[in-house]
C-alpha positions as CSV (number, residue, x, y, z in Angstrom):
1,M,34.7,-143.3,-48.7
2,A,32.6,-140.4,-50.2
3,H,31.4,-137.9,-47.7
4,P,27.4,-137.8,-47.6
5,Q,25.4,-135.5,-49.1
6,G,21.9,-133.8,-48.8
7,P,19.9,-134.4,-45.6
8,E,22.3,-137.1,-44.2
9,A,25.2,-134.6,-44.3
10,E,23.0,-131.8,-42.9
11,R,22.3,-133.9,-39.9
12,A,25.8,-134.8,-39.3
13,E,27.0,-131.1,-39.3
14,E,24.1,-130.6,-36.5
15,P,25.6,-129.6,-33.2
16,Q,24.7,-132.0,-30.6
17,R,21.7,-130.1,-29.1
18,T,18.8,-131.5,-27.8
19,V,16.8,-133.5,-30.4
20,L,13.6,-132.0,-29.3
21,L,14.7,-128.6,-31.2
22,A,15.5,-130.5,-34.3
23,P,13.1,-129.7,-36.9
24,A,13.4,-133.2,-38.5
25,F,12.6,-134.6,-35.4
26,V,9.8,-132.4,-34.7
27,R,8.1,-133.4,-38.1
28,L,8.6,-137.3,-37.1
29,W,7.6,-136.5,-33.5
30,S,4.1,-135.0,-34.9
31,G,3.6,-137.8,-37.3
32,T,4.1,-140.6,-34.6
33,T,2.1,-138.5,-32.0
34,A,-0.8,-138.2,-34.5
35,S,-0.8,-141.8,-35.6
36,G,-0.9,-142.8,-31.7
37,L,-3.6,-140.8,-31.0
38,A,-5.7,-142.0,-33.9
39,T,-4.9,-145.6,-32.9
40,W,-6.1,-144.9,-29.5
41,A,-9.0,-142.8,-30.4
42,M,-11.2,-145.4,-32.8
43,P,-11.8,-148.2,-30.0
44,F,-12.8,-145.5,-27.4
45,I,-15.2,-143.5,-29.8
46,L,-16.4,-146.7,-31.1
47,G,-17.1,-147.5,-27.1
48,L,-19.0,-144.2,-26.8
49,A,-21.0,-145.4,-30.1
50,V,-22.3,-148.5,-27.8
51,L,-23.2,-146.1,-25.0
52,D,-25.4,-144.0,-27.0
53,G,-27.0,-147.0,-29.0
54,S,-25.3,-146.2,-32.3
55,I,-24.0,-149.9,-32.6
56,T,-24.2,-153.1,-30.2
57,A,-21.3,-154.7,-28.2
58,F,-21.3,-157.4,-30.9
59,D,-20.6,-154.7,-33.7
60,L,-17.9,-152.9,-31.4
61,G,-16.1,-156.6,-31.0
62,L,-16.3,-157.2,-34.5
63,A,-15.0,-154.1,-35.5
64,L,-11.9,-154.1,-33.2
65,A,-11.3,-157.8,-34.1
66,T,-11.2,-157.0,-37.7
67,R,-8.8,-154.0,-37.0
68,T,-6.5,-156.3,-35.0
69,A,-6.5,-158.9,-37.7
70,G,-5.7,-156.0,-40.3
71,F,-2.8,-155.1,-38.0
72,L,-1.3,-158.5,-37.6
73,L,-1.6,-159.2,-41.3
74,A,0.1,-155.8,-42.4
75,V,2.9,-155.6,-39.8
76,P,5.1,-158.2,-41.5
77,F,4.5,-156.6,-45.0
78,G,4.9,-153.4,-43.6
79,G,8.4,-154.4,-42.5
80,L,9.1,-156.0,-45.6
81,L,8.1,-153.0,-47.8
82,A,9.8,-150.6,-45.3
83,D,12.9,-152.4,-45.9
84,R,12.5,-152.6,-49.7
85,L,11.1,-149.2,-50.4
86,S,11.8,-145.4,-48.7
87,R,10.5,-145.8,-45.3
88,R,8.9,-142.4,-45.8
89,A,6.9,-143.7,-48.6
90,V,5.6,-146.6,-46.4
91,V,4.4,-144.2,-43.7
92,L,2.6,-142.2,-46.2
93,W,0.7,-144.9,-48.3
94,A,-0.3,-146.6,-45.0
95,A,-1.2,-143.7,-43.0
96,A,-3.1,-142.4,-45.8
97,A,-5.0,-145.7,-46.2
98,A,-6.2,-145.5,-42.6
99,A,-7.2,-141.8,-43.3
100,A,-9.3,-143.0,-46.3
101,A,-10.9,-145.8,-44.5
102,T,-11.7,-143.7,-41.4
103,P,-14.7,-142.1,-42.8
104,L,-16.3,-145.4,-44.2
105,V,-16.0,-146.6,-40.4
106,A,-18.2,-143.4,-39.6
107,V,-20.6,-144.3,-42.3
108,G,-21.0,-147.8,-41.1
109,V,-21.8,-146.8,-37.7
110,G,-25.4,-147.3,-37.2
111,G,-25.8,-148.2,-40.7
112,S,-23.7,-151.4,-41.9
113,T,-21.8,-153.5,-39.4
114,G,-20.1,-155.2,-42.4
115,L,-18.7,-151.9,-43.9
116,M,-17.7,-150.6,-40.6
117,A,-15.8,-153.8,-39.9
118,A,-14.0,-153.9,-43.4
119,A,-13.0,-150.2,-42.9
120,A,-11.8,-151.0,-39.5
121,A,-9.5,-153.6,-40.9
122,V,-8.1,-151.2,-43.4
123,V,-7.4,-149.0,-40.6
124,G,-5.8,-151.5,-38.6
125,A,-3.5,-152.6,-41.7
126,G,-2.7,-149.0,-42.2
127,Q,-1.5,-148.8,-38.6
128,G,0.3,-152.3,-38.6
129,A,2.3,-151.0,-41.8
130,C,3.2,-147.8,-40.1
131,R,4.8,-149.2,-36.9
132,P,8.0,-151.0,-38.4
133,A,8.4,-148.0,-40.8
134,F,8.2,-145.4,-38.2
135,Q,10.6,-147.6,-36.2
136,A,13.1,-147.4,-39.0
137,L,12.7,-144.0,-40.2
138,T,13.6,-142.7,-36.5
139,A,17.1,-144.3,-36.8
140,E,17.4,-142.4,-40.4
141,V,16.1,-139.0,-39.2
142,V,18.0,-139.0,-35.5
143,D,21.6,-139.5,-35.1
144,E,22.5,-142.6,-32.8
145,P,23.6,-140.2,-29.7
146,R,20.2,-138.6,-29.6
147,R,17.9,-141.6,-30.2
148,Q,17.1,-142.4,-26.8
149,Q,16.1,-139.0,-26.2
150,A,14.0,-139.1,-29.2
151,N,12.4,-142.5,-28.3
152,A,11.7,-141.3,-24.9
153,A,10.1,-138.0,-26.5
154,I,7.9,-140.3,-28.6
155,T,6.7,-142.4,-25.8
156,F,6.3,-139.6,-23.6
157,S,3.5,-138.1,-26.0
158,V,1.6,-141.4,-26.5
159,R,1.5,-141.8,-22.4
160,V,0.1,-138.0,-22.3
161,T,-2.4,-139.0,-25.1
162,T,-3.5,-141.8,-22.9
163,L,-3.9,-139.8,-20.0
164,L,-5.7,-136.8,-21.3
165,A,-7.6,-137.9,-24.2
166,P,-10.4,-140.0,-22.6
167,G,-11.8,-136.9,-21.0
168,L,-11.5,-134.7,-23.7
169,T,-13.1,-137.0,-26.3
170,A,-15.8,-137.7,-23.8
171,L,-16.6,-134.1,-23.7
172,L,-16.2,-133.5,-27.3
173,S,-18.8,-136.3,-28.1
174,T,-21.4,-134.3,-26.3
175,V,-21.0,-131.5,-28.8
176,L,-20.0,-133.3,-32.2
177,G,-21.4,-136.6,-32.0
178,I,-19.3,-139.9,-33.0
179,G,-18.9,-139.3,-36.8
180,P,-17.3,-136.0,-36.6
181,L,-15.2,-137.6,-33.9
182,L,-14.1,-140.3,-36.3
183,L,-13.4,-137.8,-38.9
184,I,-11.1,-136.1,-36.5
185,T,-9.1,-139.4,-36.2
186,A,-9.2,-139.5,-40.3
187,A,-7.3,-135.9,-39.9
188,L,-4.9,-137.3,-37.3
189,W,-4.0,-140.4,-40.1
190,A,-3.5,-137.6,-42.6
191,V,-1.1,-135.5,-40.4
192,A,0.7,-138.9,-39.6
193,A,1.0,-139.3,-43.5
194,L,2.2,-135.8,-44.4
195,A,4.1,-134.7,-41.5
196,P,7.2,-137.0,-41.2
197,P,10.3,-135.9,-43.0
198,S,12.2,-137.9,-45.8
199,G,14.9,-140.2,-44.3
200,V,18.4,-141.0,-45.8
201,R,17.5,-144.3,-47.5
202,G,15.9,-144.7,-50.7
203,P,14.2,-147.7,-52.4
204,V,16.4,-150.8,-52.8
205,E,17.3,-151.2,-56.7
206,A,15.1,-154.1,-58.2
207,R,18.1,-156.2,-59.2
208,A,19.2,-156.5,-55.4
209,R,15.8,-157.6,-54.5
210,S,14.7,-161.3,-53.4
211,S,11.4,-162.7,-53.2
212,F,9.1,-161.6,-50.2
213,R,9.5,-165.0,-48.7
214,A,13.3,-164.9,-49.0
215,E,13.4,-161.1,-47.5
216,F,11.4,-162.2,-44.6
217,A,13.4,-165.2,-44.1
218,D,16.4,-162.6,-44.1
219,G,14.8,-160.7,-41.4
220,M,14.3,-163.7,-39.2
221,R,18.1,-164.7,-39.6
222,E,19.2,-160.9,-38.7
223,A,16.6,-161.4,-35.5
224,R,18.6,-164.4,-34.5
225,R,21.8,-163.1,-35.0
226,H,21.2,-160.6,-31.9
227,P,20.7,-163.4,-28.9
228,W,19.7,-160.3,-26.4
229,F,16.8,-159.6,-29.0
230,I,15.1,-162.6,-29.1
231,A,15.5,-163.3,-25.2
232,G,14.1,-159.7,-24.6
233,L,11.5,-160.1,-27.1
234,G,10.4,-163.5,-25.3
235,A,10.4,-161.8,-22.1
236,L,8.3,-159.0,-23.6
237,T,5.8,-161.2,-25.3
238,T,5.3,-163.2,-21.7
239,V,4.6,-160.1,-19.6
240,I,2.3,-158.7,-22.2
241,A,0.3,-162.1,-22.7
242,T,0.1,-162.9,-19.0
243,G,0.6,-159.9,-16.7
244,Y,-0.6,-157.1,-19.0
245,S,-3.7,-159.3,-20.2
246,A,-4.5,-160.6,-16.5
247,T,-4.6,-157.1,-15.1
248,G,-6.7,-155.8,-18.3
249,V,-9.2,-158.6,-17.8
250,L,-9.1,-159.0,-14.1
251,L,-8.6,-155.4,-12.4
252,P,-12.2,-154.7,-13.3
253,V,-13.4,-157.6,-11.7
254,V,-11.2,-157.0,-8.3
255,S,-12.1,-153.4,-8.5
256,R,-15.7,-154.2,-8.2
257,D,-15.9,-157.4,-6.1
258,V,-13.1,-157.0,-3.6
259,F,-13.1,-153.0,-3.3
260,G,-16.7,-152.4,-4.1
261,T,-15.9,-149.6,-6.5
262,E,-14.9,-149.0,-10.0
263,A,-12.7,-146.0,-8.6
264,V,-9.8,-148.4,-8.0
265,L,-9.8,-149.5,-11.9
266,A,-9.8,-145.5,-12.6
267,G,-7.2,-145.0,-10.1
268,A,-4.7,-148.0,-10.9
269,L,-5.0,-147.1,-14.8
270,T,-4.5,-143.4,-14.2
271,A,-1.5,-144.2,-11.8
272,Y,0.1,-146.5,-14.5
273,T,0.1,-143.9,-17.0
274,V,1.5,-141.2,-14.7
275,G,4.3,-143.9,-13.7
276,A,5.0,-144.3,-17.4
277,L,5.3,-140.6,-18.0
278,A,7.9,-140.4,-15.1
279,G,9.5,-143.5,-16.5
280,A,9.8,-141.7,-20.0
281,V,11.2,-138.7,-18.4
282,L,13.8,-140.6,-16.5
283,I,15.2,-142.6,-19.3
284,G,15.0,-139.6,-21.4
285,R,17.4,-137.8,-19.2
286,R,20.0,-140.6,-18.2
287,R,21.9,-143.7,-19.7
288,F,22.3,-146.7,-17.4
289,S,26.0,-148.4,-17.6
290,S,24.1,-151.9,-17.6
291,Q,21.3,-150.7,-20.2
292,G,20.0,-154.0,-20.9
293,W,19.8,-155.4,-17.5
294,T,18.3,-152.2,-16.3
295,A,15.6,-152.4,-18.9
296,L,14.7,-156.3,-18.0
297,A,14.4,-155.2,-14.6
298,G,12.1,-152.5,-15.3
299,L,10.0,-155.0,-17.3
300,A,9.8,-157.2,-14.4
301,L,8.4,-154.6,-12.1
302,Y,5.2,-155.1,-14.1
303,G,4.7,-158.5,-11.9
304,F,4.0,-155.9,-9.1
305,A,0.6,-155.2,-10.9
306,P,-1.1,-158.5,-10.5
307,L,0.6,-159.2,-7.4
308,S,-1.3,-156.1,-5.8
309,L,-4.5,-157.5,-6.9
310,L,-3.9,-160.9,-4.9
311,F,-4.2,-159.7,-1.5
312,P,-6.9,-157.3,0.4
313,V,-4.8,-154.4,0.5
314,D,-5.6,-150.7,0.7
315,P,-6.2,-149.2,-2.7
316,L,-3.2,-146.8,-2.5
317,V,-1.1,-149.9,-2.5
318,V,-2.5,-150.9,-5.8
319,F,-2.1,-147.6,-7.3
320,A,1.7,-147.7,-6.3
321,A,2.0,-151.1,-7.7
322,Y,0.7,-149.9,-11.1
323,A,2.7,-146.8,-11.0
324,L,5.8,-148.8,-10.4
325,A,4.8,-150.9,-13.5
326,G,4.4,-147.8,-15.5
327,V,7.8,-146.5,-14.8
328,G,9.3,-150.0,-15.5
329,I,7.6,-150.5,-18.8
330,E,9.2,-147.2,-20.2
331,L,12.4,-148.2,-18.4
332,F,12.4,-151.1,-20.9
333,N,10.6,-149.7,-24.0
334,V,13.2,-146.8,-24.5
335,P,16.5,-148.7,-24.4
336,W,14.9,-151.7,-26.5
337,F,13.9,-149.5,-29.3
338,T,17.0,-147.6,-29.2
339,A,19.2,-150.9,-29.3
340,A,17.2,-152.2,-32.0
341,Q,17.9,-149.2,-34.3
342,R,21.6,-149.1,-33.4
343,E,22.4,-152.9,-33.5
344,V,20.4,-154.3,-36.2
345,E,21.5,-153.9,-39.8
346,P,19.9,-150.8,-41.2
347,G,18.8,-152.4,-44.1
348,K,16.8,-154.9,-42.2
349,L,15.6,-152.9,-39.4
350,A,12.0,-152.7,-40.5
351,R,11.8,-156.4,-40.8
352,V,13.2,-157.1,-37.4
353,S,10.6,-154.4,-35.6
354,S,7.9,-155.7,-37.4
355,L,8.8,-159.3,-35.9
356,D,8.8,-157.2,-32.5
357,F,5.4,-155.9,-32.8
358,L,3.9,-159.4,-34.3
359,F,4.9,-161.1,-31.5
360,S,4.3,-158.8,-28.5
361,Y,1.2,-157.1,-29.8
362,G,0.2,-160.3,-31.9
363,L,-0.1,-162.5,-28.8
364,A,-1.8,-160.0,-26.4
365,P,-5.2,-160.8,-28.0
366,V,-4.6,-164.6,-27.3
367,G,-3.8,-163.6,-23.7
368,L,-6.8,-161.5,-23.2
369,A,-9.1,-164.2,-24.7
370,L,-7.5,-167.0,-22.5
371,I,-7.3,-165.1,-19.0
372,A,-11.3,-165.0,-18.2
373,P,-11.8,-168.9,-18.8
374,A,-8.7,-169.5,-16.8
375,A,-10.0,-167.6,-14.1
376,Q,-13.3,-169.6,-14.0
377,V,-11.5,-172.8,-14.2
378,F,-8.5,-172.1,-11.5
379,G,-9.7,-169.0,-9.8
380,T,-8.8,-165.4,-10.0
381,D,-5.9,-165.9,-7.2
382,I,-4.2,-168.7,-9.0
383,V,-4.2,-166.8,-12.4
384,L,-3.0,-163.6,-11.0
385,A,-0.3,-165.3,-8.7
386,V,1.0,-167.4,-12.0
387,C,0.9,-164.2,-14.2
388,A,3.0,-162.4,-11.5
389,V,5.6,-165.2,-11.2
390,L,5.8,-165.2,-14.8
391,C,6.2,-161.5,-14.9
392,F,9.3,-161.8,-12.8
393,L,10.8,-164.8,-14.1
394,A,10.6,-164.1,-17.9
395,P,13.0,-161.3,-17.7
396,A,15.4,-162.8,-15.2
397,A,15.7,-165.8,-17.7
398,A,16.3,-163.2,-20.5
399,A,18.9,-161.6,-18.7
400,R,21.0,-164.8,-19.0
401,A,21.1,-164.4,-22.8
402,P,24.5,-163.4,-24.4
403,G,24.6,-159.7,-24.9
404,T,21.7,-158.7,-22.8
405,R,23.6,-156.8,-20.2
406,H,24.0,-153.9,-22.6
407,F,21.7,-154.9,-25.4
408,R,24.8,-155.2,-27.5
409,R,25.8,-158.6,-29.8
410,S,29.5,-157.9,-29.6
411,T,29.6,-156.9,-25.7
412,Q,31.6,-159.1,-23.3
413,D,29.1,-159.8,-20.7
């Protein structure tokens, strides 16, 4: 077998030092962090535009709906293209499209709702195409022994953004205004397009390609080849569509009606983010012997979030439950991404990752839309109890699937 040449050989010869010092990873981390910050910022900035009267709540809802639609439509195509072309090229063009469309969102604010909504759809499409490409590019840039640390560092930066960015953005809005803030997010998308390094995999030769439909079906077959992946994805989708959606919709209601203050809402969300930061640090430093079961147990911890809203407890109990949920979600996320990058056939990784994002994130809006009507029909307590039970049971059921103990297809569990 020929020895690897070029960037792959250089990475193979690097000493096994921390991945945080590797220049290629620093570039990758910069790109993923910039895309994550830009993704988070747009809905927050448009929310500020509602507060200052530039747009209406209907305009905001329409823009976010079209952005979500663009994301969901682009995710599977992004996965297909990232497996067919260079992953770096897909990141470049997807992020560049989001960067180009964001100024049009700014033009539409207070001017044309249609333009704002259409541009938001393009931004969402760029975001959706980036996600599976970034996942696959990480597997190319970082060697397997250091991928867990790399994924932990990436998710840590996302959580820091979530913790610090709202206050900073609100402060900047008093000086810059909505339009300039949106232009800053366009610059972040430009960083996401230009910063990441090249991977080791080039485009697939034309004669080796099948139709898009056949390649998507091939990605589905690859996903089904890993029972632990199908089971884990089912558990993750259940938790996001029930527990995450329930707390997202009902936490503000409980904070207002039960505790009589919005401080519980703010405190719970802050505790969740702090817990997630702690979870990212923990999983970046330690590998558990039964990694898959530990990850699923961490995912099940999210059940304590809706459970804490069921009873008239001290606010500190709610904060502790949300902090525990935050720790657990990162105990799941990082090994989950790392296992997919290790176990899935490299040429199909982006397609399998796109299925992950399509199902887990794609069903979240459905859950958000159904929670409020369900609470009106059955009562808030019933909905919270059912969601908590599902959050506990879904990961437990997934743990029974072959390979879930270590998130490995060949492991004898």
